[in-house]
MARDO-922634 format. One record per residue: x, y, z of N, C-alpha, C, O in turn. Coordinates in steps of 0.02 Angstrom, whole numbers, plus 50000, padded with zeros to 5 digits. Each point is the difference from the previous one (the first is absolute). Example, Ala and Ser with C-alpha at 12.3 -4.5 7.8 and 13.67 -1.06 7.14 Angstrom:
<sites>
506604971650390499555005950000500455006050000500524999950033/499305005449931500425005950003499615005550037500255005550008/
</sites>
This chain:
<sites>
500414994150000499595005950000500435006350000499815005149970/500774994650063500425005950003500315001549932500155005849985/499934989149972500275001349933499505003949958500205004049958/499164994850054499485003849964500025007350022499945004549958/500144996850106500035006850025500625003649972499965005849980/500614990750019500615003049974499925001549926500225005349977/499474990249986499895001149929499545005949988500095003949954/499394996750089499535005549993500345006750014499895004849963/500534995550088500355006250015500495001849945500085005849983/500254989249988500465001249945499625002849940500225004949969/499214992150014499605002349944499755007150012500005004149955/499774997350106499755006650016500555005249994499885005449972/500714993250052500565004749994500185001149927500135005749980/499884989049981500155000649928499475004249965500175004349959/499204994550056499455003649968500025007450018499915004349957/500204997250107500015007050021500615003749972499955005949984/500614990750009500585003349971499875001549926500245005049973/499394990649993499825001449931499535005949994500075004149954/499464996550092499565005850000500385006550012499855005249971/500654994550073500405005950013500395002149938500075005949986/500184989249976500365001649939499545003049948500215004549963/499184993150033499525002849951499815007150018499875004149956/500114997550108499805006750020500535005249982499855005949997/500774992049992500535004649982500125000349925500515002849978/499054994449982500104999849928499985006849967500455001549961/499065002550054499945006649970499885005050056499455000650027/501085003049989499935004950053499785006649969500305002349951/499195000850077499785006449973500515005550014500444999350043/499495006249922500455005650010499895003250068499544998150036/500875006749980499935003250065499345003750006499785003349953/499914996250104499365003350011500095005150056500505000050036/499015004249970500025005050052499964996650068499664995050008/500685007850040500004997150067499315000950032499705005449994/500054989450039499355000750033500065004850060500535000850029/498925002349988500035004650057500154996150064499784994450010/500605008750033500184996850063499415000250048499685005250008/500194989250024499474999950050500274996850063500394995249997/499415007350058500254997550064499444996650040500024999950061/499484997449904499454996950035500154992850021499604997050036/500955000149942500194993350020499624994549963500034994250021/499635007549925499614995049963500454994649971499834994150003/500735007949969500464995149970500294995450054500094994049988/500065008750069500274995950055499484995050023500154994150010/499235008249998499474995550021499884994449949499904994350019/500135007549917499904995049948500584995050000499894994049990/500725008350021500574995650003499954995150058500164994149993/499635008450065499914995750058499464994849986500074994250019/499395007949948499454995449985500254994549953499824994250009/500585007549941500264994949954500464995150036499964994049988/500455008450056500454995650038499604995350044500154994150005/499335008650028499594995750043499624994849960499934994350022/499835007549919499654995149957500484994649977499824994149997/500805007849987500494995149979500174995250057500074994049990/500015008750070500144995850058499424995250014500114994250017/499275008249976499424995750010499984994449948499844994350016/500325007449923500014995049946500534994750014499874994049993/500735008150026500534995250014499834995850061500154994050001/499555009050049499824996350060499484994649985500054994450023/499445007449937499494995049983500304994549956499794994250004/500695007649953500334994949958500394995150043499994994049988/500365008750062500414995750042499574995750047500194994350016/499255008250005499564996150045499694994149962499944994550027/499865006749912499684994549961500534995649973499854995149966/
</sites>
């Protein structure tokens, strides 16, 4: 069973690295800088993504 998990993680890493390479295929030209905001929305969203990733990994390891 552990070989299936290792194979799945290997495939997932390979797939995600391919998606990262595709995202860098055509980079747009320089754009205007977005206005600066100090409301902490980006920080809150980053924390939410990290917590969702941890929950996903935890449920994967439990099952």
